[in-house]
C-alpha positions, 0 to 999 in steps of 0.5 A: 119710666121709659127705656131712655131713663135706663142709661147705666150699664150694669153687670149681673154677677153670680157667686161661684165656689171652688176648692183651693186644692190644698184642703182649705176652705173654698174660694168664692169668686164673682163672675159676670154672666150678663149685662143690661141697662138700668136706672139706679135710684138712691133710697134711704141709708137708715137702719131700723128696728122692727120686732126687736130685730135690726132690718137691713136698709134698702139703699138703692132700687135698680130698675131694668127690663124684665128678665128671668135669669136674675135671682136674690143670690146674685149681685149687680155691679156698675162700672163707670169712669170718673175723672179718668179713673175707672170706678165701680159700685157693687149692689147686693140684691135683697128683693126682686119685684116684677113691677105691676106683675106685667113682665115689663120691668123689675125693681131690684131692691139693693144694699150698696157695698155690703160684702156677702 
């Protein structure tokens, strides 16, 4: 895929946890630390059983230029406008693959909309 196919601007977000000051549980928030252009390709939405365990399905593959600051602990957020409204989609990262080990592209296997 050429760079022209990467038209969606996505936010890379990391989770930060802080104490609420009152002795209760910590509060988690997601903070955008960078943005990049990428393509988003839908995959299947089926669950499957493997070795008596339910595997989480990969629902999308996000392809972007190679970078080293993204980990599976982060998430991706795509913000777009549709019919005059601002919408967003959240993708939780399951695997990151350096395509052909050439440090050119990353294929990021994600699950959309699952809370982490």
